[in-house]
N, CA, C, O and the ligand as a Tripos MOL2 file, in Angstrom:
@<TRIPOS>MOLECULE
protein
  289   287    73     0     0
PROTEIN
NO_CHARGES

@<TRIPOS>ATOM
      1 N          12.6390    5.4590    1.4900 N.3       1 MET1
      2 CA         12.7950    6.6910    0.7110 C.3       1 MET1
      3 C          11.6840    7.6720    1.0830 C.2       1 MET1
      4 O          10.5080    7.3080    1.0710 O.2       1 MET1
      5 N          12.0340    8.8670    1.4020 N.am      2 ILE2
      6 CA         11.0530    9.9120    1.7080 C.3       2 ILE2
      7 C          10.8320   10.7410    0.4450 C.2       2 ILE2
      8 O          11.7740   11.2320   -0.1780 O.2       2 ILE2
      9 N           9.5830   10.8750    0.0990 N.am      3 ILE3
     10 CA          9.2570   11.6980   -1.0580 C.3       3 ILE3
     11 C           8.8680   13.0890   -0.5660 C.2       3 ILE3
     12 O           7.9160   13.2390    0.1990 O.2       3 ILE3
     13 N           9.5950   14.0850   -0.9990 N.am      4 ASP4
     14 CA          9.3130   15.4490   -0.5640 C.3       4 ASP4
     15 C           8.2630   16.1110   -1.4320 C.2       4 ASP4
     16 O           7.4290   16.8750   -0.9450 O.2       4 ASP4
     17 N           8.3070   15.8170   -2.7050 N.am      5 GLY5
     18 CA          7.3470   16.4150   -3.6130 C.3       5 GLY5
     19 C           6.8580   15.3910   -4.6150 C.2       5 GLY5
     20 O           7.4380   14.3150   -4.7610 O.2       5 GLY5
     21 N           5.7930   15.7370   -5.2970 N.am      6 CYS6
     22 CA          5.2390   14.8500   -6.3140 C.3       6 CYS6
     23 C           6.1840   14.7730   -7.5200 C.2       6 CYS6
     24 O           6.6020   15.8070   -8.0410 O.2       6 CYS6
     25 N           6.5230   13.5550   -7.9670 N.am      7 PRO7
     26 CA          7.4110   13.4230   -9.1220 C.3       7 PRO7
     27 C           6.7340   13.8410  -10.4220 C.2       7 PRO7
     28 O           7.3940   14.0250  -11.4440 O.2       7 PRO7
     29 N           5.4310   13.9860  -10.3750 N.am      8 HIS8
     30 CA          4.6860   14.3420  -11.5780 C.3       8 HIS8
     31 C           4.5140   15.8530  -11.7140 C.2       8 HIS8
     32 O           4.7620   16.4160  -12.7800 O.2       8 HIS8
     33 N           4.0880   16.5100  -10.6310 N.am      9 CYS9
     34 CA          3.8030   17.9470  -10.7280 C.3       9 CYS9
     35 C           4.6400   18.7900   -9.7680 C.2       9 CYS9
     36 O           4.5190   20.0150   -9.7350 O.2       9 CYS9
     37 N           5.5100   18.1070   -8.9720 N.am     10 ASN10
     38 CA          6.4160   18.7930   -8.0480 C.3      10 ASN10
     39 C           5.7230   19.4820   -6.8790 C.2      10 ASN10
     40 O           6.3820   20.1830   -6.1110 O.2      10 ASN10
     41 N           4.4370   19.3080   -6.7250 N.am     11 ALA11
     42 CA          3.7490   19.9160   -5.5880 C.3      11 ALA11
     43 C           4.1090   19.1550   -4.3110 C.2      11 ALA11
     44 O           4.3610   17.9510   -4.3460 O.2      11 ALA11
     45 N           4.1280   19.8580   -3.2030 N.am     12 ALA12
     46 CA          4.4220   19.2180   -1.9160 C.3      12 ALA12
     47 C           3.1310   18.9490   -1.1670 C.2      12 ALA12
     48 O           3.0310   19.1870    0.0360 O.2      12 ALA12
     49 N           2.1570   18.4560   -1.8900 N.am     13 THR13
     50 CA          0.8320   18.2300   -1.3100 C.3      13 THR13
     51 C           0.5430   16.7420   -1.2570 C.2      13 THR13
     52 O          -0.4940   16.2780   -1.7320 O.2      13 THR13
     53 N           1.4770   16.0010   -0.6710 N.am     14 ILE14
     54 CA          1.3410   14.5500   -0.6490 C.3      14 ILE14
     55 C           0.8190   14.0890    0.7060 C.2      14 ILE14
     56 O           1.4170   14.3720    1.7440 O.2      14 ILE14
     57 N          -0.2920   13.3820    0.6830 N.am     15 ILE15
     58 CA         -0.8510   12.7870    1.8940 C.3      15 ILE15
     59 C          -0.3140   11.3630    1.9820 C.2      15 ILE15
     60 O          -0.4520   10.5900    1.0350 O.2      15 ILE15
     61 N           0.2950   11.0100    3.1110 N.am     16 ARG16
     62 CA          0.9600    9.7230    3.2500 C.3      16 ARG16
     63 C           0.0910    8.7230    4.0090 C.2      16 ARG16
     64 O          -0.8000    9.0860    4.7770 O.2      16 ARG16
     65 N           0.3890    7.4540    3.7590 N.am     17 ASN17
     66 CA         -0.1910    6.3470    4.5310 C.3      17 ASN17
     67 C          -1.7120    6.2930    4.4740 C.2      17 ASN17
     68 O          -2.3650    6.0290    5.4830 O.2      17 ASN17
     69 N          -2.2700    6.5390    3.3080 N.am     18 ILE18
     70 CA         -3.7020    6.3580    3.1280 C.3      18 ILE18
     71 C          -3.9800    4.8600    3.0810 C.2      18 ILE18
     72 O          -3.3620    4.1290    2.3060 O.2      18 ILE18
     73 N          -4.9150    4.4090    3.9170 N.am     19 MET19
     74 CA         -5.1650    2.9760    3.9910 C.3      19 MET19
     75 C          -5.9940    2.5110    2.7990 C.2      19 MET19
     76 O          -7.0300    3.0960    2.4850 O.2      19 MET19
     77 N          -5.5220    1.4430    2.1330 N.am     20 MET20
     78 CA         -6.1960    0.9440    0.9520 C.3      20 MET20
     79 C          -7.0850   -0.2560    1.2630 C.2      20 MET20
     80 O          -7.9290   -0.6370    0.4520 O.2      20 MET20
     81 N          -6.8950   -0.8440    2.4330 N.am     21 SER21
     82 CA         -7.6450   -2.0370    2.7740 C.3      21 SER21
     83 C          -9.0920   -1.7030    3.0730 C.2      21 SER21
     84 O          -9.3910   -0.6360    3.6090 O.2      21 SER21
     85 N          -9.9970   -2.6190    2.7270 N.am     22 GLN22
     86 CA        -11.3930   -2.4470    3.0810 C.3      22 GLN22
     87 C         -11.7700   -3.4080    4.1990 C.2      22 GLN22
     88 O         -12.9410   -3.7510    4.3560 O.2      22 GLN22
     89 N         -10.7870   -3.8420    4.9730 N.am     23 GLY23
     90 CA        -11.0520   -4.7060    6.1140 C.3      23 GLY23
     91 C         -11.5910   -6.0560    5.7120 C.2      23 GLY23
     92 O         -10.9630   -6.7510    4.9130 O.2      23 GLY23
     93 N         -12.7450   -6.4540    6.2430 N.am     24 THR24
     94 CA        -13.2820   -7.7910    5.9960 C.3      24 THR24
     95 C         -14.1550   -7.8330    4.7480 C.2      24 THR24
     96 O         -14.6730   -8.8930    4.3960 O.2      24 THR24
     97 N         -14.3230   -6.7220    4.0870 N.am     25 GLU25
     98 CA        -15.1590   -6.6960    2.8950 C.3      25 GLU25
     99 C         -14.5350   -7.5290    1.7750 C.2      25 GLU25
    100 O         -13.3120   -7.5670    1.6420 O.2      25 GLU25
    101 N         -15.3660   -8.1940    0.9700 N.am     26 PRO26
    102 CA        -14.8320   -8.8690   -0.2200 C.3      26 PRO26
    103 C         -14.2440   -7.8320   -1.1720 C.2      26 PRO26
    104 O         -14.7020   -6.6920   -1.2450 O.2      26 PRO26
    105 N         -13.2450   -8.2510   -1.8780 N.am     27 GLY27
    106 CA        -12.6370   -7.3330   -2.8130 C.3      27 GLY27
    107 C         -11.6370   -6.4230   -2.1490 C.2      27 GLY27
    108 O         -11.2070   -5.4240   -2.7250 O.2      27 GLY27
    109 N         -11.2660   -6.7780   -0.9210 N.am     28 ARG28
    110 CA        -10.2750   -5.9950   -0.2020 C.3      28 ARG28
    111 C          -8.9950   -5.8840   -1.0050 C.2      28 ARG28
    112 O          -8.5310   -6.8580   -1.5980 O.2      28 ARG28
    113 N          -8.4370   -4.7060   -1.0180 N.am     29 LEU29
    114 CA         -7.1740   -4.5060   -1.7120 C.3      29 LEU29
    115 C          -6.0500   -4.5250   -0.6970 C.2      29 LEU29
    116 O          -6.0190   -3.7210    0.2340 O.2      29 LEU29
    117 N          -5.1350   -5.4470   -0.8880 N.am     30 GLY30
    118 CA         -4.0080   -5.5480    0.0280 C.3      30 GLY30
    119 C          -3.0600   -6.5920   -0.4880 C.2      30 GLY30
    120 O          -3.3160   -7.1990   -1.5280 O.2      30 GLY30
    121 N          -1.9670   -6.8180    0.2130 N.am     31 LEU31
    122 CA         -1.0110   -7.8290   -0.2020 C.3      31 LEU31
    123 C          -1.1700   -9.0410    0.6960 C.2      31 LEU31
    124 O          -1.0500   -8.9390    1.9170 O.2      31 LEU31
    125 N          -1.4400  -10.1850    0.0900 N.am     32 ASP32
    126 CA         -1.7180  -11.3810    0.8670 C.3      32 ASP32
    127 C          -0.4380  -12.0500    1.3500 C.2      32 ASP32
    128 O           0.5820  -12.0490    0.6610 O.2      32 ASP32
    129 N          -0.5140  -12.6200    2.5450 N.am     33 TYR33
    130 CA          0.6160  -13.3820    3.0650 C.3      33 TYR33
    131 C           0.0960  -14.6500    3.7260 C.2      33 TYR33
    132 O          -1.1010  -14.7680    3.9890 O.2      33 TYR33
    133 N           0.9820  -15.5960    3.9950 N.am     34 LYS34
    134 CA          0.5640  -16.8580    4.5610 C.3      34 LYS34
    135 C           1.2970  -17.1470    5.8600 C.2      34 LYS34
    136 O           2.4360  -16.7210    6.0500 O.2      34 LYS34
    137 N           0.6380  -17.8710    6.7490 N.am     35 ALA35
    138 CA          1.2470  -18.3310    7.9860 C.3      35 ALA35
    139 C           1.1670  -19.8440    7.9590 C.2      35 ALA35
    140 O           0.1320  -20.3990    7.5890 O.2      35 ALA35
    141 N           2.2300  -20.5180    8.3410 N.am     36 LEU36
    142 CA          2.3480  -21.9530    8.1360 C.3      36 LEU36
    143 C           2.1250  -22.2080    6.6470 C.2      36 LEU36
    144 O           2.8190  -21.6190    5.8180 O.2      36 LEU36
    145 N           1.1810  -23.0640    6.2910 N.am     37 LYS37
    146 CA          0.9760  -23.3120    4.8710 C.3      37 LYS37
    147 C          -0.2700  -22.6160    4.3410 C.2      37 LYS37
    148 O          -0.5700  -22.6750    3.1490 O.2      37 LYS37
    149 N          -0.9720  -21.9710    5.2210 N.am     38 PHE38
    150 CA         -2.2890  -21.4880    4.8440 C.3      38 PHE38
    151 C          -2.3240  -19.9760    4.6850 C.2      38 PHE38
    152 O          -1.5250  -19.2290    5.2500 O.2      38 PHE38
    153 N          -3.2830  -19.5800    3.8930 N.am     39 PHE39
    154 CA         -3.5310  -18.1540    3.7410 C.3      39 PHE39
    155 C          -3.8490  -17.5570    5.1060 C.2      39 PHE39
    156 O          -4.6890  -18.0940    5.8270 O.2      39 PHE39
    157 N          -3.2180  -16.4920    5.4640 N.am     40 ALA40
    158 CA         -3.4110  -15.9250    6.7980 C.3      40 ALA40
    159 C          -4.1000  -14.5780    6.7630 C.2      40 ALA40
    160 O          -4.8890  -14.2630    7.6540 O.2      40 ALA40
    161 N          -3.8240  -13.8010    5.7780 N.am     41 GLY41
    162 CA         -4.4470  -12.4940    5.7950 C.3      41 GLY41
    163 C          -3.8030  -11.5680    4.8040 C.2      41 GLY41
    164 O          -3.0660  -11.9860    3.9110 O.2      41 GLY41
    165 N          -4.0870  -10.3330    4.9760 N.am     42 GLY42
    166 CA         -3.5330   -9.3500    4.0660 C.3      42 GLY42
    167 C          -2.8980   -8.2180    4.8360 C.2      42 GLY42
    168 O          -3.4160   -7.7490    5.8500 O.2      42 GLY42
    169 N          -1.7740   -7.7980    4.3290 N.am     43 GLU43
    170 CA         -1.1160   -6.6340    4.9080 C.3      43 GLU43
    171 C          -1.7430   -5.4080    4.2630 C.2      43 GLU43
    172 O          -1.8270   -5.3160    3.0380 O.2      43 GLU43
    173 N          -2.1740   -4.4850    5.0740 N.am     44 THR44
    174 CA         -2.8360   -3.2960    4.5470 C.3      44 THR44
    175 C          -1.9110   -2.5370    3.6090 C.2      44 THR44
    176 O          -0.7640   -2.2310    3.9360 O.2      44 THR44
    177 N          -2.4380   -2.2520    2.4560 N.am     45 LEU45
    178 CA         -1.6700   -1.4990    1.4730 C.3      45 LEU45
    179 C          -1.8650   -0.0050    1.7380 C.2      45 LEU45
    180 O          -2.9870    0.4970    1.8060 O.2      45 LEU45
    181 N          -0.7470    0.6750    1.8820 N.am     46 LEU46
    182 CA         -0.7990    2.1150    2.1360 C.3      46 LEU46
    183 C          -0.3810    2.8670    0.8840 C.2      46 LEU46
    184 O           0.4970    2.4260    0.1430 O.2      46 LEU46
    185 N          -1.0040    3.9800    0.6620 N.am     47 ALA47
    186 CA         -0.6890    4.7740   -0.5220 C.3      47 ALA47
    187 C          -0.3540    6.1980   -0.1250 C.2      47 ALA47
    188 O          -0.9160    6.7480    0.8220 O.2      47 ALA47
    189 N           0.5630    6.7790   -0.8590 N.am     48 ASP48
    190 CA          0.8440    8.2030   -0.7260 C.3      48 ASP48
    191 C           0.2660    8.8850   -1.9530 C.2      48 ASP48
    192 O           0.5940    8.5280   -3.0850 O.2      48 ASP48
    193 N          -0.5850    9.8530   -1.7280 N.am     49 LEU49
    194 CA         -1.3160   10.4790   -2.8150 C.3      49 LEU49
    195 C          -1.0100   11.9720   -2.9050 C.2      49 LEU49
    196 O          -1.0250   12.6840   -1.9010 O.2      49 LEU49
    197 N          -0.7370   12.4260   -4.1080 N.am     50 CYS50
    198 CA         -0.5960   13.8590   -4.3550 C.3      50 CYS50
    199 C          -1.9860   14.4250   -4.5870 C.2      50 CYS50
    200 O          -2.6750   14.0530   -5.5370 O.2      50 CYS50
    201 N          -2.3880   15.3380   -3.6990 N.am     51 THR51
    202 CA         -3.7410   15.8940   -3.8180 C.3      51 THR51
    203 C          -3.8070   17.0200   -4.8300 C.2      51 THR51
    204 O          -4.8790   17.5600   -5.1030 O.2      51 THR51
    205 N          -2.6550   17.3720   -5.3860 N.am     52 SER52
    206 CA         -2.6410   18.4320   -6.3860 C.3      52 SER52
    207 C          -3.0130   17.9000   -7.7620 C.2      52 SER52
    208 O          -3.8200   18.5000   -8.4730 O.2      52 SER52
    209 N          -2.4090   16.7520   -8.1360 N.am     53 CYS53
    210 CA         -2.6670   16.2150   -9.4770 C.3      53 CYS53
    211 C          -3.3240   14.8400   -9.4400 C.2      53 CYS53
    212 O          -3.7330   14.3240  -10.4800 O.2      53 CYS53
    213 N          -3.4290   14.2410   -8.2560 N.am     54 GLY54
    214 CA         -4.0940   12.9520   -8.1520 C.3      54 GLY54
    215 C          -3.2040   11.7610   -8.3900 C.2      54 GLY54
    216 O          -3.6950   10.6360   -8.4770 O.2      54 GLY54
    217 N          -1.9040   11.9760   -8.4990 N.am     55 THR55
    218 CA         -0.9910   10.8620   -8.7180 C.3      55 THR55
    219 C          -0.7350   10.1140   -7.4160 C.2      55 THR55
    220 O          -0.4300   10.7240   -6.3900 O.2      55 THR55
    221 N          -0.8610    8.7830   -7.4630 N.am     56 VAL56
    222 CA         -0.4250    7.9660   -6.3340 C.3      56 VAL56
    223 C           1.0690    7.7510   -6.5060 C.2      56 VAL56
    224 O           1.4970    7.0570   -7.4280 O.2      56 VAL56
    225 N           1.8600    8.3400   -5.6310 N.am     57 VAL57
    226 CA          3.3030    8.3540   -5.8360 C.3      57 VAL57
    227 C           3.9930    7.1450   -5.2220 C.2      57 VAL57
    228 O           5.1500    6.8660   -5.5370 O.2      57 VAL57
    229 N           3.2930    6.4230   -4.3460 N.am     58 ARG58
    230 CA          3.9450    5.2980   -3.6970 C.3      58 ARG58
    231 C           2.9190    4.3490   -3.1090 C.2      58 ARG58
    232 O           1.9160    4.7850   -2.5430 O.2      58 ARG58
    233 N           3.1670    3.0400   -3.2430 N.am     59 PHE59
    234 CA          2.4260    2.0210   -2.5080 C.3      59 PHE59
    235 C           3.3980    1.3370   -1.5690 C.2      59 PHE59
    236 O           4.5270    1.0380   -1.9590 O.2      59 PHE59
    237 N           2.9840    1.0860   -0.3500 N.am     60 HIS60
    238 CA          3.8810    0.4070    0.5730 C.3      60 HIS60
    239 C           3.0890   -0.2550    1.6850 C.2      60 HIS60
    240 O           1.9040    0.0250    1.8710 O.2      60 HIS60
    241 N           3.7570   -1.1430    2.4290 N.am     61 VAL61
    242 CA          3.1460   -1.7970    3.5830 C.3      61 VAL61
    243 C           4.0050   -1.5250    4.8080 C.2      61 VAL61
    244 O           5.1830   -1.1870    4.6910 O.2      61 VAL61
    245 N           3.4030   -1.6760    5.9860 N.am     62 LYS62
    246 CA          4.1460   -1.4380    7.2170 C.3      62 LYS62
    247 C           5.0730   -2.6070    7.5470 C.2      62 LYS62
    248 O           6.2550   -2.4190    7.8340 O.2      62 LYS62
    249 N           4.5170   -3.8100    7.5000 N.am     63 ASN63
    250 CA          5.3030   -4.9820    7.8750 C.3      63 ASN63
    251 C           5.7650   -5.7280    6.6390 C.2      63 ASN63
    252 O           4.9490   -6.2480    5.8780 O.2      63 ASN63
    253 N           7.0590   -5.7810    6.4420 N.am     64 THR64
    254 CA          7.5790   -6.4890    5.2670 C.3      64 THR64
    255 C           8.0160   -7.9000    5.6130 C.2      64 THR64
    256 O           8.3490   -8.6810    4.7220 O.2      64 THR64
    257 N           8.0190   -8.2390    6.9050 N.am     65 ASP65
    258 CA          8.4950   -9.5510    7.3430 C.3      65 ASP65
    259 C           7.3540  -10.5500    7.3290 C.2      65 ASP65
    260 O           6.9130  -11.0050    8.3840 O.2      65 ASP65
    261 N           6.8760  -10.8930    6.1540 N.am     66 ARG66
    262 CA          5.7830  -11.8430    5.9920 C.3      66 ARG66
    263 C           6.2260  -12.9310    5.0330 C.2      66 ARG66
    264 O           7.1950  -12.7760    4.2900 O.2      66 ARG66
    265 N           5.4890  -14.0450    5.0660 N.am     67 LYS67
    266 CA          5.6720  -15.0650    4.0350 C.3      67 LYS67
    267 C           4.7040  -14.7170    2.9270 C.2      67 LYS67
    268 O           3.5450  -15.1310    2.9460 O.2      67 LYS67
    269 N           5.1790  -13.9650    1.9730 N.am     68 TRP68
    270 CA          4.2900  -13.3940    0.9620 C.3      68 TRP68
    271 C           3.7710  -14.4500    0.0060 C.2      68 TRP68
    272 O           4.4860  -15.3730   -0.3820 O.2      68 TRP68
    273 N           2.5140  -14.2920   -0.3610 N.am     69 MET69
    274 CA          1.9030  -15.1580   -1.3710 C.3      69 MET69
    275 C           2.3770  -14.6600   -2.7410 C.2      69 MET69
    276 O           2.0490  -13.5550   -3.1720 O.2      69 MET69
    277 N           3.1520  -15.5060   -3.4000 N.am     70 THR70
    278 CA          3.6340  -15.1210   -4.7230 C.3      70 THR70
    279 C           3.1920  -16.1460   -5.7470 C.2      70 THR70
    280 O           2.8730  -17.2850   -5.4040 O.2      70 THR70
    281 N           3.1760  -15.7540   -6.9580 N.am     71 ARG71
    282 CA          2.7780  -16.6240   -8.0580 C.3      71 ARG71
    283 C           4.0330  -17.2810   -8.6110 C.2      71 ARG71
    284 O           4.7140  -16.7180   -9.4680 O.2      71 ARG71
    285 N           4.3360  -18.4830   -8.1130 N.am     72 ASP72
    286 CA          5.5810  -19.1230   -8.5640 C.3      72 ASP72
    287 C           5.3700  -20.5480   -9.0230 C.2      72 ASP72
    288 O           6.3220  -21.2130   -9.4300 O.2      72 ASP72
    289 ZN          1.2580   15.8180   -8.1640 Zn       73 ZN73
@<TRIPOS>BOND
     1     1     2 1
     2     2     3 1
     3     3     4 2
     4     3     5 am
     5     5     6 1
     6     6     7 1
     7     7     8 2
     8     7     9 am
     9     9    10 1
    10    10    11 1
    11    11    12 2
    12    11    13 am
    13    13    14 1
    14    14    15 1
    15    15    16 2
    16    15    17 am
    17    17    18 1
    18    18    19 1
    19    19    20 2
    20    19    21 am
    21    21    22 1
    22    22    23 1
    23    23    24 2
    24    23    25 am
    25    25    26 1
    26    26    27 1
    27    27    28 2
    28    27    29 am
    29    29    30 1
    30    30    31 1
    31    31    32 2
    32    31    33 am
    33    33    34 1
    34    34    35 1
    35    35    36 2
    36    35    37 am
    37    37    38 1
    38    38    39 1
    39    39    40 2
    40    39    41 am
    41    41    42 1
    42    42    43 1
    43    43    44 2
    44    43    45 am
    45    45    46 1
    46    46    47 1
    47    47    48 2
    48    47    49 am
    49    49    50 1
    50    50    51 1
    51    51    52 2
    52    51    53 am
    53    53    54 1
    54    54    55 1
    55    55    56 2
    56    55    57 am
    57    57    58 1
    58    58    59 1
    59    59    60 2
    60    59    61 am
    61    61    62 1
    62    62    63 1
    63    63    64 2
    64    63    65 am
    65    65    66 1
    66    66    67 1
    67    67    68 2
    68    67    69 am
    69    69    70 1
    70    70    71 1
    71    71    72 2
    72    71    73 am
    73    73    74 1
    74    74    75 1
    75    75    76 2
    76    75    77 am
    77    77    78 1
    78    78    79 1
    79    79    80 2
    80    79    81 am
    81    81    82 1
    82    82    83 1
    83    83    84 2
    84    83    85 am
    85    85    86 1
    86    86    87 1
    87    87    88 2
    88    87    89 am
    89    89    90 1
    90    90    91 1
    91    91    92 2
    92    91    93 am
    93    93    94 1
    94    94    95 1
    95    95    96 2
    96    95    97 am
    97    97    98 1
    98    98    99 1
    99    99   100 2
   100    99   101 am
   101   101   102 1
   102   102   103 1
   103   103   104 2
   104   103   105 am
   105   105   106 1
   106   106   107 1
   107   107   108 2
   108   107   109 am
   109   109   110 1
   110   110   111 1
   111   111   112 2
   112   111   113 am
   113   113   114 1
   114   114   115 1
   115   115   116 2
   116   115   117 am
   117   117   118 1
   118   118   119 1
   119   119   120 2
   120   119   121 am
   121   121   122 1
   122   122   123 1
   123   123   124 2
   124   123   125 am
   125   125   126 1
   126   126   127 1
   127   127   128 2
   128   127   129 am
   129   129   130 1
   130   130   131 1
   131   131   132 2
   132   131   133 am
   133   133   134 1
   134   134   135 1
   135   135   136 2
   136   135   137 am
   137   137   138 1
   138   138   139 1
   139   139   140 2
   140   139   141 am
   141   141   142 1
   142   142   143 1
   143   143   144 2
   144   143   145 am
   145   145   146 1
   146   146   147 1
   147   147   148 2
   148   147   149 am
   149   149   150 1
   150   150   151 1
   151   151   152 2
   152   151   153 am
   153   153   154 1
   154   154   155 1
   155   155   156 2
   156   155   157 am
   157   157   158 1
   158   158   159 1
   159   159   160 2
   160   159   161 am
   161   161   162 1
   162   162   163 1
   163   163   164 2
   164   163   165 am
   165   165   166 1
   166   166   167 1
   167   167   168 2
   168   167   169 am
   169   169   170 1
   170   170   171 1
   171   171   172 2
   172   171   173 am
   173   173   174 1
   174   174   175 1
   175   175   176 2
   176   175   177 am
   177   177   178 1
   178   178   179 1
   179   179   180 2
   180   179   181 am
   181   181   182 1
   182   182   183 1
   183   183   184 2
   184   183   185 am
   185   185   186 1
   186   186   187 1
   187   187   188 2
   188   187   189 am
   189   189   190 1
   190   190   191 1
   191   191   192 2
   192   191   193 am
   193   193   194 1
   194   194   195 1
   195   195   196 2
   196   195   197 am
   197   197   198 1
   198   198   199 1
   199   199   200 2
   200   199   201 am
   201   201   202 1
   202   202   203 1
   203   203   204 2
   204   203   205 am
   205   205   206 1
   206   206   207 1
   207   207   208 2
   208   207   209 am
   209   209   210 1
   210   210   211 1
   211   211   212 2
   212   211   213 am
   213   213   214 1
   214   214   215 1
   215   215   216 2
   216   215   217 am
   217   217   218 1
   218   218   219 1
   219   219   220 2
   220   219   221 am
   221   221   222 1
   222   222   223 1
   223   223   224 2
   224   223   225 am
   225   225   226 1
   226   226   227 1
   227   227   228 2
   228   227   229 am
   229   229   230 1
   230   230   231 1
   231   231   232 2
   232   231   233 am
   233   233   234 1
   234   234   235 1
   235   235   236 2
   236   235   237 am
   237   237   238 1
   238   238   239 1
   239   239   240 2
   240   239   241 am
   241   241   242 1
   242   242   243 1
   243   243   244 2
   244   243   245 am
   245   245   246 1
   246   246   247 1
   247   247   248 2
   248   247   249 am
   249   249   250 1
   250   250   251 1
   251   251   252 2
   252   251   253 am
   253   253   254 1
   254   254   255 1
   255   255   256 2
   256   255   257 am
   257   257   258 1
   258   258   259 1
   259   259   260 2
   260   259   261 am
   261   261   262 1
   262   262   263 1
   263   263   264 2
   264   263   265 am
   265   265   266 1
   266   266   267 1
   267   267   268 2
   268   267   269 am
   269   269   270 1
   270   270   271 1
   271   271   272 2
   272   271   273 am
   273   273   274 1
   274   274   275 1
   275   275   276 2
   276   275   277 am
   277   277   278 1
   278   278   279 1
   279   279   280 2
   280   279   281 am
   281   281   282 1
   282   282   283 1
   283   283   284 2
   284   283   285 am
   285   285   286 1
   286   286   287 1
   287   287   288 2
@<TRIPOS>SUBSTRUCTURE
     1 MET1         2 RESIDUE 1 A MET
     2 ILE2         6 RESIDUE 1 A ILE
     3 ILE3        10 RESIDUE 1 A ILE
     4 ASP4        14 RESIDUE 1 A ASP
     5 GLY5        18 RESIDUE 1 A GLY
     6 CYS6        22 RESIDUE 1 A CYS
     7 PRO7        26 RESIDUE 1 A PRO
     8 HIS8        30 RESIDUE 1 A HIS
     9 CYS9        34 RESIDUE 1 A CYS
    10 ASN10       38 RESIDUE 1 A ASN
    11 ALA11       42 RESIDUE 1 A ALA
    12 ALA12       46 RESIDUE 1 A ALA
    13 THR13       50 RESIDUE 1 A THR
    14 ILE14       54 RESIDUE 1 A ILE
    15 ILE15       58 RESIDUE 1 A ILE
    16 ARG16       62 RESIDUE 1 A ARG
    17 ASN17       66 RESIDUE 1 A ASN
    18 ILE18       70 RESIDUE 1 A ILE
    19 MET19       74 RESIDUE 1 A MET
    20 MET20       78 RESIDUE 1 A MET
    21 SER21       82 RESIDUE 1 A SER
    22 GLN22       86 RESIDUE 1 A GLN
    23 GLY23       90 RESIDUE 1 A GLY
    24 THR24       94 RESIDUE 1 A THR
    25 GLU25       98 RESIDUE 1 A GLU
    26 PRO26      102 RESIDUE 1 A PRO
    27 GLY27      106 RESIDUE 1 A GLY
    28 ARG28      110 RESIDUE 1 A ARG
    29 LEU29      114 RESIDUE 1 A LEU
    30 GLY30      118 RESIDUE 1 A GLY
    31 LEU31      122 RESIDUE 1 A LEU
    32 ASP32      126 RESIDUE 1 A ASP
    33 TYR33      130 RESIDUE 1 A TYR
    34 LYS34      134 RESIDUE 1 A LYS
    35 ALA35      138 RESIDUE 1 A ALA
    36 LEU36      142 RESIDUE 1 A LEU
    37 LYS37      146 RESIDUE 1 A LYS
    38 PHE38      150 RESIDUE 1 A PHE
    39 PHE39      154 RESIDUE 1 A PHE
    40 ALA40      158 RESIDUE 1 A ALA
    41 GLY41      162 RESIDUE 1 A GLY
    42 GLY42      166 RESIDUE 1 A GLY
    43 GLU43      170 RESIDUE 1 A GLU
    44 THR44      174 RESIDUE 1 A THR
    45 LEU45      178 RESIDUE 1 A LEU
    46 LEU46      182 RESIDUE 1 A LEU
    47 ALA47      186 RESIDUE 1 A ALA
    48 ASP48      190 RESIDUE 1 A ASP
    49 LEU49      194 RESIDUE 1 A LEU
    50 CYS50      198 RESIDUE 1 A CYS
    51 THR51      202 RESIDUE 1 A THR
    52 SER52      206 RESIDUE 1 A SER
    53 CYS53      210 RESIDUE 1 A CYS
    54 GLY54      214 RESIDUE 1 A GLY
    55 THR55      218 RESIDUE 1 A THR
    56 VAL56      222 RESIDUE 1 A VAL
    57 VAL57      226 RESIDUE 1 A VAL
    58 ARG58      230 RESIDUE 1 A ARG
    59 PHE59      234 RESIDUE 1 A PHE
    60 HIS60      238 RESIDUE 1 A HIS
    61 VAL61      242 RESIDUE 1 A VAL
    62 LYS62      246 RESIDUE 1 A LYS
    63 ASN63      250 RESIDUE 1 A ASN
    64 THR64      254 RESIDUE 1 A THR
    65 ASP65      258 RESIDUE 1 A ASP
    66 ARG66      262 RESIDUE 1 A ARG
    67 LYS67      266 RESIDUE 1 A LYS
    68 TRP68      270 RESIDUE 1 A TRP
    69 MET69      274 RESIDUE 1 A MET
    70 THR70      278 RESIDUE 1 A THR
    71 ARG71      282 RESIDUE 1 A ARG
    72 ASP72      286 RESIDUE 1 A ASP
    73 ZN73       289 GROUP 0 **** ****
């Protein structure tokens, strides 16, 4: 889905694909996935931000084909 304007303030001032990951730093924000049975890493979380009102309008990742770590 392509967002043309902010759903909150309707401004078209949305910056896309802002990287949320802090790389190897502890406290990295991202979505964890596993390879084989073990924790493998995190998919960088990307955010689309409206610079007019500060609303984060979307969170997404580039690669969805992962074995996601879920709480089940
Ligand atoms: Zn906005």
